[in-house]
Structure formats: C-alpha cells, structure tokens
N, C-alpha and C positions, 0 to 999 in steps of 0.2 A: 367389159370395159366399154365396148363399143355401144352396147346397149344402154348403159348409164348416161353416156354423153348425148345418145340420141333422145332420150327422155328428158334430160335437162335443156336440151335446144328446142324441143317441142314445148315445155313449160314456159320458156322464155318467150317463145313465139306466142303462144296463148296469152300470155300477160300483155304483150305489146298489141296484140289483136283486140283484146277486151278494153286496154286504154284508148285504142284509135276508136271503137265503137262508142265509148263513153264520151270522148271528146267531140265526135261527130253529132251525137245526139244533143249534148250541151249547146253547141252552136246552133242547131237545127231549132231547138227550143228558144233560144235567145233571139234568133231571127224572126220566128213565128210570133212571139210576143210583141216584138217591134213593129211587124207589119200589121197585126192586129190593132196595136194601138194607134197607128197612123190611120186605119180604115175608119175607126170611130171618132176621130178628131172633129170637132165641129168648126163650121166656117166662121166661129167667134174667137175672140182673144182666149189664149190658154188660161189666163187669169180668171176669165169669167166661167168656162165650162170644160172641166176637165175630161167629161164623158158626155157626148152627145151625138145625135144622128138626126141631122135636119135636111139632108140632101138625097133627092131622088127616092123617096119613100113610096113603095107600092100599096095601093088600097087594098082591104081586104079580099075583096071579090075580084081584084086584078082588073078593074075598069079604067083606074086612074093611077097617075104617079105624081108626087108632089114635092117641092123644096119650100123650107120656111128660110127667108133670108133677112138678116138683120138690116134695117135701112136707116136708122139715126140713133144716136146716143145723146143721154143729156150730159154726161161727163164721163171720164175715165172709168169712175168707180160704179155707175149706174148701168143697169141692164138696158138693152134696146127698148124703145117705146114705140116705134114705128117698125113694121115688119112687111116684107113684101111675101106673098104666098104664089108660087108658081104652079099652075095646074096643068097637066098634060094628060093625054090619052096614054095607054100603055105603049104604043107605038111612036110616041114622042110629039104627037100634034097638040098645039096648044088649044085649050078649052075655053072658048069665049061664052061670056053670058051666063056662067056658072053661079048658082046659089051656094054660098060658103057659109056654114056654121062652125063657130069654134068654140071650145071650151078649154079652160085650163085649171089644173089643181095639182097639189101636192099629194104624190101617192102615199107618202109615209106620215102625213100630218093631217088628221082629220079636222083640226080646228081651223085650218086655213081655208077660207071660202072659195068656191068654185068661181073663176073669172070667166066672162063672157065677151072676150074681145070682138071687135065689130070690123066688118070690112067696109072701110070708107070711100073707096074708089077702085073702079076696074081701070086698070092701066094699059090694057092692050096686050096682045101676045100672049094670053093665058096667064097674065099676072095681076094681082089685086093687092091693094094696100090694106093692112090691117092695122088697127089701133087699140091700145089698151091691153096689151100684152106684156108682161113683165115678170121678172123673176126677182122677188125681193129678198130672199135669204137663201141659205144652203139648203140642199135636199133634193129629193127626187120629183121632178115635175112631168106631168103628161099633159101634152096638147093634142085634143081630139079634133080632128077636121072631117066635117061631114061635106061631101060634094054632090050637088044635084044639076045635072046638064041634060037637057032633052028629057028622056025618059029613064035615065039611069042615075041612081043614087047609090054612093058607096062612101066609106070612111077609112081613114087611116089615123095613126097616132105618131107624133113626134115624141120622144123621150129625152130628158135632160136630167143629169144628176150634177149639182153644183156642190163644190167643196171648198 
C-alpha cells in the first residue's frame, strides 16, 4: 500500500513538473518573439513598415556603420521622399566628405526598375541628405549603400518589407 501511494505521488509531481516546464517554455517563447519584433521595428510609422532595419547597420567589411532616417513626408499615406544617411566609422566617429552611391530595388519583383537616389547635400557630422528614394507599393525592398572615404570603400544594405 505504501509503495502504491508513493508511485501515485511521484506521478502527480511529474505531471506538475512537466506542466511547469511547458508553461515556462511558452512564456519564454512569447517573450523572445516580442523582443525580436521590437528589435526589427523601423524608425518609421508602423503602418508603413512592419519589418525594417534602418539603424546602425554595419558594412560588409566592417569599415563603416550607417543609418537611414526618413526626413520628410508628402502626406500620411506617402513614403518619405527625403532621407538622411548617417555614416560613421565602426568606432562611431562621423565620416565627413564621403562619396555615397545608393541603389534601391524590389527583391521579389523583377519588373520594378532599380532606382538610383542621389545625395543632394552634405549636412555635416557624417550626415548626408538623399532624395529620390521611395517605396511605392508593398513588397521587399533592398537599398544598397556604397561608401568611399579616403582609401576605404565598403558597402551595406538596408532591407524593408512593406505589407
């Protein structure tokens, strides 16, 4: 009789332990998803860009890091038309007098032409005004930025998915 009670108690404890582990894992999963969602949020309105990474992107060869910042909007429903590109060294020093080349295209739509936004003004402090970059419809966009300063040239990509 004592052995049967002991086995029943052990089975009950095993069930509670399994439920505790399952609840903990579920909580950890929900927390991880919410943290990951926040880390990919764009500095744009949530209606415009559900998935974007425009801030502090490291260049491919780790020479620079850059951010793409929307500067103006035509209206609530339009995408930004003027952007600010912030260029820094990997250690965080602003990059002055850089040559910047940008290209934008839709990854999943071959019929959309490649756009070549232009740097229109150096603003100082490693910031440059860019015009001609817009996202006209839903889809996956890639914005390639090539940076040349001194004798160092490197590139990086900003990615954006509009829904």
